[in-house]
C-alpha positions in Angstrom: -2.5 143.6 201.4 -2.4 140.7 199.1 -5.2 142.7 196.8 -2.9 145.6 196.9 0.1 143.5 196.2 -1.5 141.9 193.4 -2.6 145.1 191.8 0.8 146.4 192.4 2.3 143.5 190.1 -0.5 144.4 187.5 0.7 147.8 187.4 4.4 147.0 187.3 3.5 144.5 184.3 1.8 147.1 182.4 4.7 149.5 182.9 7.2 147.3 181.7 5.2 146.3 178.7 5.0 150.2 177.9 8.6 150.3 178.4 9.7 147.4 176.2 7.2 148.8 173.3 8.9 152.3 173.8 12.5 150.8 173.7 11.8 148.7 170.7 9.8 151.7 168.9 12.8 154.0 169.7 15.6 151.5 168.2 13.6 150.9 165.1 12.9 154.5 164.5 16.5 155.6 165.1 17.8 152.6 163.2 15.7 153.0 160.1 16.6 156.8 160.1 20.3 156.2 160.4 20.2 153.6 157.9 19.3 155.6 155.2 22.5 157.9 156.0 25.2 155.0 156.5 23.8 152.6 153.8 21.9 153.3 150.4 20.9 149.7 149.5 18.2 150.6 146.9 16.1 147.2 147.5 17.1 146.2 150.7 16.6 147.9 154.4 18.4 147.0 157.3 16.9 147.4 160.9 17.8 146.2 164.4 15.4 145.6 166.8 16.2 145.6 170.7 14.2 143.7 173.3 10.8 141.8 172.7 8.5 141.7 169.9 5.2 140.7 171.8 1.8 142.1 172.2 3.0 145.3 173.4 5.4 146.3 170.7 3.8 143.9 167.8 1.6 146.7 166.3 4.8 149.3 166.4 6.9 146.8 164.7 4.2 146.0 162.0 3.6 149.9 161.4 7.4 150.9 161.3 8.2 147.8 158.8 5.3 149.2 156.6 6.9 152.8 156.6 9.6 151.2 155.0 7.8 151.1 151.9 6.7 154.6 152.2 10.1 156.1 152.7 11.5 153.7 149.8 9.2 151.4 147.7 11.7 149.7 146.0 13.0 148.5 149.6 10.9 145.5 149.2 13.1 143.2 151.5 14.2 143.9 155.0 16.8 142.4 157.2 16.0 142.4 160.8 19.5 142.2 163.1 18.0 140.1 165.5 20.7 139.5 167.9 19.1 141.7 170.3 15.4 140.3 170.1 15.0 139.0 173.7 11.6 137.3 173.4 8.6 136.8 170.9 5.3 135.9 171.9 2.4 134.8 169.6 1.2 138.4 169.2 4.7 139.2 167.6 5.2 136.0 165.8 1.7 136.5 164.1 2.9 140.0 163.0 6.4 138.8 161.8 4.6 136.2 159.6 2.2 138.5 158.2 5.0 141.1 157.4 6.8 138.3 155.5 3.8 137.0 153.7 3.0 140.9 152.6 6.9 141.6 151.4 6.8 138.3 149.5 3.9 139.3 147.8 5.8 142.7 147.0 8.7 140.8 145.5 10.6 141.2 148.4 11.1 139.3 151.8 11.5 139.5 155.7 15.0 137.8 156.8 16.8 137.5 160.1 20.3 137.5 161.4 21.3 136.2 164.4 18.3 135.4 165.7 18.4 133.5 169.2 17.6 129.8 169.6 14.7 130.2 171.7 13.1 132.7 169.7 13.5 130.6 166.7 12.3 127.5 168.4 9.2 129.3 169.5 8.4 130.4 165.5 9.4 126.7 164.3 7.0 125.1 167.0 4.4 127.4 166.0 4.6 126.9 162.3 5.8 130.7 161.6 9.0 129.5 160.3 6.8 127.9 157.4 5.3 131.0 156.8 8.2 133.2 157.1 10.1 130.9 155.0 12.8 128.3 156.0 15.8 130.3 154.3 15.1 133.6 155.8 16.8 132.9 158.9 21.0 133.4 158.9 23.0 132.6 162.0 26.2 134.0 163.2 28.9 134.2 160.6 26.8 133.7 157.9 27.6 135.9 154.7 23.9 137.3 154.6 24.6 139.9 151.7 25.8 137.3 149.2 22.8 135.0 150.2 20.3 138.1 149.9 22.4 139.3 146.7 20.3 136.5 144.5 17.1 137.5 146.0 17.3 141.2 144.5 15.6 142.3 141.5 18.1 142.3 138.5 16.4 145.0 136.6 16.8 147.6 139.3 20.6 146.3 139.8 21.1 146.8 136.2 20.6 150.7 136.8 22.2 150.9 140.1 25.3 152.9 140.1 26.2 152.1 143.9 27.6 148.7 143.5 27.4 148.1 147.6 27.6 144.1 147.6 30.6 142.5 146.6 28.6 140.5 144.3 27.9 143.8 142.2 31.4 143.6 140.9 31.5 140.0 139.6 29.5 141.0 136.5 26.5 138.5 137.1 23.1 140.2 137.9 21.1 138.5 140.7 19.4 135.3 139.4 21.7 135.6 136.1 23.3 132.2 137.0 19.9 130.8 138.2 18.6 131.7 134.9 21.3 130.1 133.1 20.8 127.0 135.0 17.1 126.9 134.2 17.7 127.7 130.6 20.2 124.3 130.6 17.4 122.0 132.3 14.7 123.2 129.8 16.5 122.8 127.1 18.5 119.9 128.0 21.8 121.2 127.0 24.8 123.4 128.2 25.0 126.9 127.1 28.4 126.3 126.0 27.2 123.9 123.5 25.4 126.4 121.4 
């Protein structure tokens, strides 16, 4: 009887893993497709993950994030609406850190909005926050689009007619102010000095 109960628990655990993976995959697939019809960000894709990012869903999450590149190679940055991520295990953390490094090599980044404290602590304790980037995590009530605007490629913005971000209407391209500050530091003077 004990052996049968133990086998039942194993089967139940496997079914839960499959169910979680299916939930995560359906959520990502639906939102990645829906995003195209709702928002036309040229350089940023926003997706939501519901459920756990763990050994049972990690490979699908990785595949879905990489498929973004195939759909639109200019979307080098991905913002994960992470409020509904319930748990991250080592396999999930490894995939997220690997994806963040890959996106940085492409010239973009992987960002998280509203990741719960338990998952964030797990990533920090395992050293994954260092791999993903300290500035990649945005808590509730953060103006994420304002922060991410400055990470966009100004050459793409220069030719974009959408002007979706509030900052797009300010007349300064991404990194414009940073470029001026860098010039000031290098030249040792203010740009107003001539």
